[in-house]
N, C-alpha and C positions, 0 to 999 in steps of 0.2 A: 815965853810963858810955858810952863809945863802943864799938859792936859791930863785928865784923869782917865787913863786906860784901866779897865777893870781886870784884865788878864787875857789869856788866849781866847779866841773865838773858834777858829777852825784852822786846819792845815789842808791844802789842796795839792795833789800830785797828779802827774801824767803816768798812766799805767798802760799795759799792753792789752790783754784780752779781757773783755767784760765778764764773761762767765768765771774765768779763773780768779778774777778780783773778788767777785761776789763770794765764791766758795772760800777763799782764804779769809776774808774779813768776817764773814758770817759763821762759817763752819769751824774754822781754825781758831780765830781770835774771839769768837763769841759775841761780836758786836751786833747791834740791830741796824738794819737798813731803815733809816727814818725818812728818806725821800729818794724817789727815782724820778729824775727829771732829765733835762738835756743841758748841754753846755750852751749858755745863752749867747755865746759868740760863734757857735757852730752847732746848729740844732740836729745835725746828723750823728752827733756823739753824745752818749749818755753822760750825765753827771750824777754820781752816786754819793749820797750823804750817809755816813755811818755814825752811830753814837750810842748813847744809853736810851732809855725808854722814850724820853721827850726830845732827845737831841738838843739838850741845853748847850748854850755857848760854853766852850771849854772842854766839851766831850766829843767834838765833831771832827771826824776824818773824812775827807772827800776826795773823789777820784774822777778823772777823765780817761776812759778806756779808748785809746787811739789806734788799736790794731786795725790794719788794713788801710790806713790813710797816709802811708808813706812817711810817718814821723820817725826820725832816727832815734837810736838809743842815746840818751843824754849822758853828760859827763858831770859827775859831782866835783865841785870845786869852789873857788873863791867867788863870793857874791851870791850865795845860795844857802838855803836850809838843807843841810846834808843828812841830818838824823831827826826822826820824830820819835819821841818817847811817850809811852802810855803808863799810867799809874795802876799798880795792883797792890794788894795787901803784902806786907813784908814777908809773911810766912808762906806766900803762894808761889815763890819763884821756883821751888823744887817741882811743884805741880806743872808749871809752865815749861821747865826744862824737859820734863818727861813728855808732855803733850806735843811739844814742837819736835822733839827727836823721834817720837813715834810716827810723825808725819814726814820724816826724812828732811826736816829743816835743821840746818847746822846752827848750833847755838855757841856763841862766844861769850867769854867771861872777861869784860874789860876791867873788872875790879870795882870796889866801892867808889862812889862819887858824892861828895858833900854829905857823907853820913848815911847814904842809902846804897844797898846792893843793886846791881844792874846786870841784866843779861842782854845780849845783842844778837840779832838775826836779820836775814833779808826776806822780803816778800817775793812772790814769783816774778815780779817785774824788776827786781834788783834794788828796790828801795831799802834804805837802812832804817830798821826799827830797833827800839829798845823797850824793855819792860823795867820799870823802876819800882822796887819794893818799898812801901812806906806804910806806917801805921797812922799817919796824920791826914789821910784823905777820907773824908766822911761823906762823899757824894754817893748817891744811891746807884748801884750798878744795874745793868741789864743782865739777866741770868738765863737767857735762852741758849740753845745749841749745846747743851751738855756741860756748860761751865756753871759751877755753883757759886753762890753768893760770896763764899769765903775766898774764891780765887778770881772772880770776874774783874775785868777791866773797869776802872772807875771813870776813865776819860783821859784826855791828854795830860801828860805830866809836864813836858817841856819840849822845846826844839833846840837844836844846835845850829847856829849860824857859823859859816866859815868865811873869814875875811882876811885880807892881807895885812891890814892895819886895824887894830881894834879900837884905838883911841877915838877916831872920828865917829865910829858907830856908837860907842858908849856915850860919848858927849851928846849925840843926837838923841839917843833913847832916854837919857836922864834929863836933859834940859828941855826937850820938846814933848816927849811922850810920857814923862813922869815916872819912869822906871828908877829903881834904886839898886845900887850894887850890893849884893847880899853874900857873895862868896867869890874867892879867887883861888886858883890852883894851877900852877905852871902857866900855860898859855890860854887857859880857860877862865873867863869871868862870867859869873852868874848875876843876872839882873832880874828883878821882880816888880810887878805892878799889881796892886790890889791885894797884897799879902805874899809872904814868902812860903808858898805851898804849891802842891800839885795843881797844874792848870794855870799858874800865874808866873812861871819862870821861863826865862830864855837864857841859854848859854851862848856866849860869843867866844869863838875860838880863833886865835890869831895864828896865821901861818904865812909869813912873807914869801914863801916859795910856792904857795898853792897855785895850781894852774887855774885859769878862768873856767867858771862853770859854763856848761852848754845845756840848755833846756832840751828835754826829750823824754822818751820812755824811761821810766825808772828814776825820775828826779822829781823833787818837790817844786811846784810852780810858785807858790807863795804861802806865807803865813798870815793869818788874820788875827787881829786883836779886837777885843770887845770894848765898845763905848756905850754909855747908857742911853743917850737920846740923840735924835737927829740934830737938835740944836747944838749940842756939844760937838757933834761930828762936823757941822758947818763951821763952828768956831775954830776947830783944829785945822780944817781945810784952809781957812783964811790965813791962819798963822803960817802954815806950810808955804802958801803962795807968797806971803810977804818975805819969807826966808829964801825965796828963789827956788823952791822945790817944785819939780814938775809933778803935779797931782791931777788925777782925773776929776771930772765932774762927779757928783753923786750918782751912783748907778743903782737902779732898782733891781734887786735880786729876789724879789717877791717875799722871801722869808726874812730878809734884813736889807738895809741900805748900806752901800759900800763906797769907799774911796780907795784909790790905789796910788802908791808912790814908792820910790826906791830910797832906802837909807844910804848913807855915804859909802858903805862897802859894797853896794850894788844889789842887796837882797830886796826882793819885791815884797812890800808890806801892804796889807789891806787893813783898814779899820772899819768894822761892821757894827751896826746897831744891834741891840738885844731883841727888839720887837720887829715884826709880829710873831716870828717863830714858825715852826713846822706844822702846827695844827691849824693854820689859817685856811688851808684847803683840804685837810683830811682829818678825820677823827683820830684821836690818840691811838685807839686800838688797831687802826687800819694804816698807820703810817708806813710808807714804803711799798704798799701793795700795788697801786696803780701808777701809770705814767702820768705825771703832772707836768703840764706845760704852762709857761707864762701866757697871759691873755693874748699878747700880740702874736703868739705862735699857734693858737688854736685853729686858725684857718688852714694851717698846713698839717694838721694832725695826721691825716691819712698817709701823706707822703712821708712824714717823719717816722711813723710806726713801720712803714714798709722798709725804710732804709736802715733802721736800727737793728743790731743783731738780736736774735732770739735768745732770751735768758730765762733760767728757772732758778728758784730759790725758795727757801722756807720762810 
């Protein structure tokens, strides 16, 4: 049974320094910090959520800054999201070329992809980012930090999965998660859920010779897809279990509920609910200002605040 995935929810990566990550995402890319919390599996590490004003599903980029904890630099490879793409207006790519180069960020030109121009660059931790120019993304952007509405990031555009064999991954995504194949080019297949548009597509790249991925600094930890309700999430979980897929119990992430599993190519997937969202514990105008902890961590707040690195941001 194919389930109704609505599109992308968020992408989460492991990065190096917390302050450097904040500076790059906020000051350079012009994103909004919509939540400052901790890694629920390691409360001594920040978890930053970036997005547009409300941090709606499909706009969210999140990071775990692990500097100082002995985490090795990761290896991009098979069984991993290797590239995260953000959507900007088609006419804004020249602006971004200049903005990035002015900040001494090397910009590459991979060429058009499925009808859209693309530029590529690395973040300070070595993550691979792309900006995709499109005139078909009507999401309201965040316009802080010197980036105007005509150039601002609209949200996630897509992610690129690297696998050694694409057929099992594509079969799983279409037959179980409800994705449809919407484009093919060389060893790249594009699938979409909830519409063939920015925030709804995933590219699956096949490379039989790709080395296995190693998680660590500068790599994407997982990609999350959005599902409408907890009931639909539970139904998906039951089907995954019946198919022999190793899937977690539903986990409370405070701002959504999540399940985690790996697709046949080894990429870690999360399926997350839409509700309750980031305004459940902060007013919209104040998102990202204070350190927010899950209720079960509040008793440790003083120790947590002592152990976290000091950061400043606008």
